[in-house]
C-alpha positions as CSV (number, residue, x, y, z in Angstrom):
1,M,97.9,97.7,121.7
2,R,97.1,101.2,121.3
3,Y,95.0,100.3,118.5
4,F,93.2,97.5,120.4
5,K,92.0,100.6,122.9
6,N,91.3,103.0,120.4
7,L,89.2,100.6,118.5
8,F,87.6,99.2,121.9
9,F,86.5,102.9,122.1
10,L,85.3,103.3,118.9
11,I,83.1,100.3,119.3
12,L,82.2,101.5,123.0
13,S,81.2,104.7,121.0
14,Y,79.2,102.8,118.0
15,I,77.6,100.8,120.8
16,S,76.0,103.9,122.7
17,N,75.7,106.1,119.4
18,L,73.6,103.4,117.9
19,L,71.6,103.0,121.1
20,F,70.8,107.0,121.3
21,N,70.2,107.3,117.8
22,F,67.7,104.2,118.0
23,L,66.1,106.3,120.9
24,I,65.4,109.5,119.3
25,L,64.3,108.0,116.6
26,K,61.8,106.2,118.3
27,I,60.8,109.3,119.9
28,L,61.0,111.6,116.8
29,T,58.5,109.0,114.8
30,N,56.3,108.4,117.5
31,F,55.8,112.5,119.0
32,L,55.9,114.2,115.5
33,L,53.8,113.4,112.8
34,P,55.4,112.3,109.3
35,T,55.2,115.4,108.0
36,L,56.6,117.5,110.5
37,L,59.5,114.9,110.7
38,G,60.2,115.5,107.0
39,I,60.5,119.2,107.5
40,Y,62.6,118.5,110.1
41,F,64.8,116.3,108.4
42,S,65.3,118.2,105.4
43,F,66.4,121.2,107.4
44,I,68.9,119.6,109.2
45,G,69.8,117.8,106.1
46,A,70.3,121.1,104.2
47,F,72.4,122.3,106.6
48,L,74.4,120.4,107.7
49,I,75.2,120.1,104.2
50,I,76.5,123.7,104.8
51,S,78.1,123.8,108.3
52,Q,80.1,120.7,106.8
53,I,81.5,122.0,104.0
54,F,82.5,125.0,106.3
55,L,84.6,122.6,108.0
56,L,87.0,123.2,104.8
57,G,88.5,119.8,105.1
58,I,89.7,120.2,108.4
59,P,89.3,116.4,109.7
60,Y,91.3,115.1,106.7
61,V,94.0,117.5,107.9
62,F,94.0,116.5,111.3
63,T,94.3,112.7,110.6
64,R,97.3,113.1,108.1
65,Y,98.9,115.8,110.2
66,I,98.8,115.9,113.8
67,P,99.4,112.0,114.5
68,F,102.5,112.6,112.4
69,W,103.6,115.7,114.1
70,E,102.9,114.2,117.3
71,E,105.5,111.5,116.9
72,K,107.7,114.0,115.9
73,G,107.0,115.8,119.3
74,E,106.3,118.7,117.3
75,K,103.4,120.0,119.8
76,E,103.5,123.3,118.9
77,K,102.3,122.5,115.4
78,I,99.4,120.4,116.5
79,F,98.1,123.1,118.9
80,S,98.8,125.9,116.6
81,L,96.8,124.4,114.1
82,F,94.0,123.3,115.7
83,Y,93.8,127.3,117.2
84,L,94.1,128.5,113.5
85,F,91.0,126.1,112.6
86,F,89.0,126.9,115.6
87,I,89.2,130.6,115.1
88,L,88.2,130.2,111.5
89,Y,85.5,128.0,111.8
90,L,83.8,130.6,114.6
91,F,84.7,133.5,112.2
92,I,82.5,131.9,109.5
93,F,79.9,130.2,111.9
94,F,79.1,134.0,113.3
95,L,79.4,135.6,109.6
96,L,76.5,133.4,108.7
97,L,74.6,134.1,112.1
98,I,75.1,137.8,111.4
99,L,73.7,137.5,107.3
100,F,71.0,135.6,108.8
101,I,69.4,137.9,111.1
102,I,70.2,140.7,109.4
103,F,68.4,139.8,106.2
104,P,64.5,139.3,106.4
105,F,62.5,136.1,104.6
106,K,60.1,133.9,105.6
107,K,60.1,131.4,108.6
108,R,63.6,133.2,109.5
109,E,63.2,131.3,112.8
110,I,63.5,127.9,111.7
111,F,66.3,128.6,109.3
112,I,68.5,130.3,112.4
113,L,67.5,127.5,114.6
114,S,68.6,124.9,111.4
115,L,71.8,127.4,111.4
116,L,72.6,127.0,115.1
117,A,72.0,123.6,115.4
118,S,74.2,122.1,112.3
119,F,77.0,124.3,113.2
120,S,77.1,123.4,117.0
121,F,77.0,119.8,115.7
122,S,79.8,120.5,113.5
123,F,82.0,122.0,116.6
124,I,81.6,118.7,118.4
125,T,83.2,117.3,114.7
126,V,86.3,119.5,114.8
127,F,87.0,118.3,118.8
128,S,86.0,114.9,117.9
129,S,88.7,115.1,114.9
130,L,91.3,116.1,117.2
131,F,91.1,113.7,119.6
132,N,90.8,110.8,117.3
133,S,94.3,112.7,115.6
134,L,95.9,112.2,119.1
135,R,94.4,108.9,119.1
136,K,92.6,109.5,122.2
137,M,89.3,107.9,121.4
138,E,88.3,107.5,124.7
139,Y,87.7,111.8,124.5
140,S,85.8,111.2,121.6
141,F,83.4,108.7,123.0
142,L,82.9,111.0,126.1
143,I,82.4,113.9,123.6
144,N,79.6,111.9,122.0
145,F,77.8,110.2,124.5
146,S,77.4,113.7,126.4
147,Y,75.7,115.0,123.2
148,F,73.7,112.0,122.6
149,L,72.3,111.3,126.4
150,S,71.2,115.2,126.7
151,L,69.7,115.3,123.3
152,T,67.5,111.8,124.3
153,L,66.9,113.2,127.9
154,F,65.7,116.3,126.1
155,L,63.6,115.1,123.7
156,F,62.0,113.0,125.6
157,L,60.9,115.4,128.9
158,F,59.5,117.1,126.1
159,R,57.6,114.4,123.8
160,K,54.6,115.4,124.3
161,E,54.9,119.2,123.3
162,L,57.6,118.2,120.6
163,S,57.2,120.3,117.5
164,V,60.0,121.2,114.6
165,E,61.4,123.8,116.9
166,K,61.6,122.7,120.0
167,V,63.6,119.8,118.1
168,F,66.1,121.9,117.1
169,L,66.6,123.7,120.2
170,T,67.1,120.4,121.9
171,H,70.1,119.7,119.4
172,I,71.6,123.1,120.6
173,I,71.5,123.0,123.8
174,S,73.0,119.2,123.7
175,S,75.7,120.7,121.7
176,L,76.7,123.2,124.1
177,I,76.9,120.9,126.4
178,S,79.1,118.6,124.7
179,I,81.5,121.4,123.3
180,F,82.3,122.5,126.9
181,I,83.1,119.0,127.9
182,S,85.4,119.5,125.2
183,F,87.2,121.9,126.4
184,L,87.9,120.7,129.6
185,L,89.0,117.3,128.0
186,F,91.3,119.9,125.4
187,F,92.7,121.5,128.7
188,S,93.4,118.1,130.1
189,C,95.4,117.1,127.4
190,K,98.8,115.6,127.7
191,G,101.6,118.7,126.6
192,F,98.5,120.9,126.3
193,I,99.7,124.2,125.5
194,L,98.8,128.1,124.8
195,T,100.8,128.6,121.6
196,P,100.9,131.7,119.7
197,L,99.4,131.4,116.0
198,N,101.9,130.0,113.6
199,F,101.0,130.9,110.1
200,K,103.8,128.9,108.5
201,I,102.5,125.6,109.3
202,I,100.0,126.9,106.3
203,K,102.6,126.2,103.5
204,E,103.2,122.8,105.2
205,I,99.9,122.2,104.8
206,K,98.6,123.4,101.6
207,N,98.5,120.7,99.2
208,Y,96.9,118.5,101.3
209,W,94.3,121.2,102.8
210,K,93.9,122.2,99.5
211,E,92.6,118.5,98.3
212,S,90.9,117.9,101.8
213,F,89.1,121.4,101.1
214,F,87.6,119.8,97.8
215,L,87.0,116.3,99.1
216,H,85.2,117.9,102.7
217,F,82.9,120.2,100.4
218,L,81.4,116.7,98.5
219,S,81.5,114.9,101.4
220,P,78.4,116.7,103.4
221,I,76.6,116.3,99.5
222,F,77.2,112.6,100.0
223,D,75.8,112.0,103.7
224,Y,72.7,114.8,102.8
225,S,71.6,115.5,99.2
226,D,69.4,112.6,99.0
227,R,66.8,114.0,101.8
228,V,67.0,117.4,100.4
229,L,66.3,115.7,96.3
230,L,63.4,114.1,97.5
231,A,61.8,117.2,99.9
232,F,62.2,118.8,96.5
233,F,60.7,116.6,94.1
234,K,58.3,114.7,96.1
235,S,56.9,115.1,99.9
236,F,58.1,115.5,103.4
237,I,56.4,112.1,104.3
238,D,58.4,110.5,101.6
239,V,61.5,112.4,103.3
240,S,60.2,110.9,106.7
241,V,60.0,107.1,105.4
242,F,63.8,107.6,103.6
243,V,65.9,109.1,106.1
244,S,63.8,106.6,109.0
245,A,65.2,103.5,106.8
246,R,68.6,105.1,106.4
247,K,68.5,105.5,110.0
248,I,68.4,102.5,110.6
249,V,71.1,101.1,107.8
250,T,73.7,104.3,109.2
251,P,75.0,102.3,111.8
252,L,75.9,99.1,110.6
253,R,77.7,100.9,107.9
254,Q,79.5,102.6,110.4
255,V,80.8,99.6,112.5
256,L,82.5,98.7,109.9
257,Q,84.1,101.7,109.4
258,Y,85.7,101.6,113.0
259,P,88.6,98.9,112.6
260,Q,89.7,101.4,109.2
261,E,89.0,104.7,111.6
262,A,91.4,103.2,114.6
263,M,93.7,102.3,112.1
264,A,94.3,106.0,110.1
265,P,96.2,108.0,112.8
266,E,99.0,105.1,112.9
267,I,99.1,104.7,109.1
268,S,99.6,108.9,109.3
269,A,102.0,108.9,111.7
270,K,104.4,105.5,111.1
271,V,103.9,104.1,107.2
272,K,105.8,105.0,104.6
273,N,104.8,103.3,101.8
274,F,101.7,100.8,101.4
275,D,102.9,97.4,101.2
276,E,104.0,97.7,104.5
277,I,100.4,97.4,105.2
278,K,99.2,96.1,102.1
279,I,98.4,92.8,103.5
280,Y,96.0,94.3,106.6
281,F,93.5,96.2,103.8
282,E,93.4,93.0,101.2
283,I,92.2,90.7,104.7
284,L,90.3,94.0,106.0
285,R,88.2,93.8,102.7
286,K,87.5,90.3,102.7
287,I,86.4,90.7,106.3
288,L,84.4,93.7,105.8
289,F,82.9,92.0,102.4
290,L,81.3,88.5,104.8
291,I,80.3,90.6,107.3
292,S,78.3,92.9,105.1
293,I,76.6,90.0,103.3
294,H,75.6,88.6,106.8
295,L,74.2,91.8,107.7
296,F,72.1,92.2,104.9
297,F,70.4,88.7,105.6
298,I,69.9,90.0,108.9
299,M,68.1,92.4,107.3
300,I,65.8,90.8,105.2
301,I,64.4,88.8,108.2
302,F,64.4,90.7,111.4
303,G,64.7,94.2,109.3
304,K,60.7,94.4,109.4
305,I,60.8,93.8,113.5
306,F,63.8,96.5,113.5
307,I,61.0,99.0,112.1
308,I,58.2,98.7,114.5
309,I,60.8,99.0,117.6
310,I,62.6,101.3,116.3
311,T,59.9,103.8,114.6
312,N,56.0,102.6,114.5
313,E,54.1,100.2,111.9
314,F,53.5,103.4,109.5
315,Y,56.9,103.5,108.6
316,L,56.6,99.8,107.3
317,K,56.6,101.0,104.0
318,A,60.4,101.9,104.4
319,Y,61.0,97.7,104.4
320,P,62.5,98.3,100.3
321,I,64.9,100.9,100.9
322,L,65.8,99.3,104.2
323,L,67.2,96.8,101.9
324,I,68.4,98.5,99.3
325,L,70.2,100.4,101.0
326,T,72.0,97.9,103.2
327,A,72.7,95.8,99.8
328,R,74.4,98.8,98.9
329,I,77.3,98.3,102.1
330,I,78.2,94.9,100.9
331,I,79.5,96.9,97.6
332,S,81.4,99.7,99.1
333,S,82.7,97.0,101.4
334,L,84.8,96.3,98.5
335,Y,86.5,99.5,98.4
336,S,86.1,101.4,101.2
337,P,89.2,100.1,103.4
338,Y,91.1,101.5,100.9
339,L,89.6,105.0,100.5
340,L,90.5,105.2,103.5
341,F,94.3,104.5,103.1
342,Y,94.4,106.7,100.2
343,R,93.3,109.9,103.0
344,S,95.5,108.8,105.7
345,Y,98.6,108.0,103.5
346,G,97.8,111.4,101.6
347,R,96.6,110.4,98.4
348,I,93.4,111.9,99.0
349,I,92.7,112.9,95.3
350,H,92.0,109.4,95.2
351,F,89.2,109.5,97.6
352,F,87.8,112.9,96.1
353,Y,87.6,111.1,92.3
354,S,85.6,108.6,93.8
355,D,83.5,110.9,95.6
356,L,83.0,113.1,92.8
357,L,81.7,110.4,90.7
358,W,79.4,109.0,93.3
359,I,78.2,112.6,93.5
360,I,77.8,113.8,89.5
361,S,76.0,110.1,88.8
362,F,74.0,110.9,91.9
363,L,72.7,114.2,91.0
364,L,72.6,113.7,87.3
365,L,70.5,110.7,87.7
366,S,68.3,111.7,90.7
367,Y,65.8,113.2,89.1
368,P,64.4,110.6,86.5
369,F,64.9,108.4,89.6
370,I,62.6,109.8,92.1
371,K,60.2,111.0,89.3
372,Y,59.7,107.8,87.8
373,F,60.4,105.4,90.9
374,G,60.1,107.5,94.2
375,I,62.2,106.5,96.8
376,L,62.6,103.4,95.7
377,G,64.2,105.0,92.8
378,L,66.3,106.7,95.0
379,A,67.7,103.9,96.7
380,F,68.3,102.4,94.2
381,L,69.9,105.0,92.8
382,N,72.4,104.8,96.0
383,L,73.2,101.5,95.4
384,F,73.6,102.5,91.2
385,S,76.4,105.0,92.0
386,T,78.3,102.8,94.5
387,F,78.8,100.4,91.7
388,L,80.0,103.0,89.6
389,V,82.5,104.1,92.5
390,L,83.6,100.6,92.9
391,I,84.5,100.1,89.0
392,F,86.1,103.1,89.1
393,N,88.3,101.9,91.7
394,Y,88.9,98.6,90.0
395,F,89.7,99.5,86.7
396,F,92.3,103.1,87.2
397,I,92.5,103.4,90.9
398,F,93.8,99.8,92.2
399,P,95.8,98.6,89.6
400,K,98.0,101.5,90.7
401,Y,98.6,99.7,93.8
402,E,98.3,96.0,93.0
403,I,95.2,95.4,94.8
404,I,92.9,93.2,93.3
405,S,93.6,91.4,90.3
406,K,91.5,90.3,87.5
407,K,91.1,86.7,89.2
408,E,90.4,88.1,92.6
409,F,88.1,90.2,91.3
410,L,85.8,87.5,90.0
411,K,86.0,84.9,92.1
412,I,84.3,87.6,94.9
413,F,82.1,88.4,92.0
414,K,81.0,85.1,91.8
415,F,81.0,84.6,95.4
416,S,79.0,87.3,95.8
417,I,76.8,86.5,93.1
418,S,76.1,82.9,94.8
419,S,75.2,84.4,98.3
420,F,72.3,86.2,96.9
421,L,70.3,82.6,96.0
422,P,68.8,82.5,99.4
423,F,67.4,86.1,98.7
424,S,65.4,85.1,95.7
425,I,64.3,82.1,97.3
426,L,62.7,85.0,99.9
427,I,61.2,86.7,97.5
428,L,59.6,83.9,95.1
429,K,58.4,82.4,98.5
430,N,57.3,84.7,101.4
431,N,55.6,82.5,103.5
432,L,59.1,80.7,104.7
433,S,60.2,80.8,108.3
434,P,62.9,82.8,109.3
435,L,64.5,79.4,110.9
436,L,64.8,78.0,107.6
437,I,66.1,80.9,105.2
438,L,68.7,81.1,108.1
439,T,69.3,77.4,107.5
440,I,69.4,77.4,103.5
441,Y,71.6,80.6,104.3
442,Y,73.8,79.4,106.3
443,F,74.3,76.1,104.0
444,L,75.0,77.7,101.2
445,F,77.7,80.2,102.4
446,I,79.4,77.5,104.1
447,I,79.5,74.9,100.8
448,L,80.5,78.5,98.5
449,S,83.0,79.5,100.9
450,L,84.6,76.1,101.0
451,I,84.5,76.4,96.7
452,F,85.5,80.4,96.9
453,K,87.9,80.2,99.7
454,P,87.2,84.2,100.3
455,L,89.7,84.1,103.2
456,E,92.9,81.9,103.3
457,K,94.3,80.4,106.9
458,E,96.9,82.3,106.1
459,E,95.4,85.4,105.5
460,W,94.6,85.0,109.2
461,K,97.6,84.5,110.5
462,L,99.8,87.6,108.8
463,F,96.8,89.8,109.8
464,L,96.4,89.2,113.3
465,K,100.6,89.7,113.2
466,K,100.2,92.6,111.6
467,I,97.6,94.5,113.8
468,K,99.7,93.5,117.2
469,R,102.7,95.1,116.1
470,Q,100.4,98.1,116.2
């Protein structure tokens, strides 16, 4: 039942973060000019790349080893690991801050504020990773809730006099409040001890840490490089439009990750071989795939309404980007559950190769795609790179674990292609009512489900039986 409790708090965190993020985006898009909003998104994106890279793979190491040590009762190792990483990250932060203060350069104030905002937020990430690894998702919920609540309130209070600098200041203050709450929760953890630093544990984790470091080096580039590239090749207004669309899509992608995130510590703590939980991931992949298709068609019909509610009419030009980025979720749902398994089970190198392929293809093709197709080209490049990762996993990684036979892959491919028929109808007949589109879609969906049977009844039973054991 612990799995369901943790899943509940992850979903609760998702709902609260979703609402707060949409409120924050509403305030920013209505009280900051598109150019200023683009500047903010570009700077915070660039510095989040830096601050996340210097996390040095900490979250992955926590997820892999803390649940394992907790099951064995080795709490000294858990707290010693946390102290070591926290002190190291604090040292890196102060070193960079001193360098920024000492060396003179133009617009130093906004650079320092960006640094403070990004690193203070990354400290929250460290605590959140610790609590998730300890399987205390309720603590992660509390610190994230306090951060977003504070940020939303401060932005609302200062909305009429917002500037890029003030937005960064609200981030910093909100992060400090959340970090203070994180320390209180940390000290209240059951079994909390002040243990001396144990450098011997580095020997135990070094191989996995090495791989985690390189993977975590890629992750922020994966998450934030698009806005930086767009600012470099196009304009800050384009950045504001693209990131606004992405901020609407990101919560959809995150909600599909939560069942996997709740499972990750359990895998690290208990799973000895892949066959024990293979059925879980096979069925989870199918469920996420079916959900992602539904999300895509919801965005087709209600995407413009969402954009107006969350931002304003100026950002309606983000609608096609919204659809392309949502379509990307469908492709990633076919392999993302297995990437989480690789990470949790100690096969992080497979995760690394997938991210590396995505980033290389994305960076190499970014210039021609952005130059000739603008922000739409950048959105399509996201889709194309994700498709390359799917092909890579299918041909080179999945065979090692006997995941998805060719017959199964073709069945899914046929089903997904057939499910896109309503999208073609919508493109050809723009005057169709949303009710008619939904009717056509669900009629086709039911027929195709009966033909291809993407999820068998027996698989449902096995899936539910498997997670009830957790």
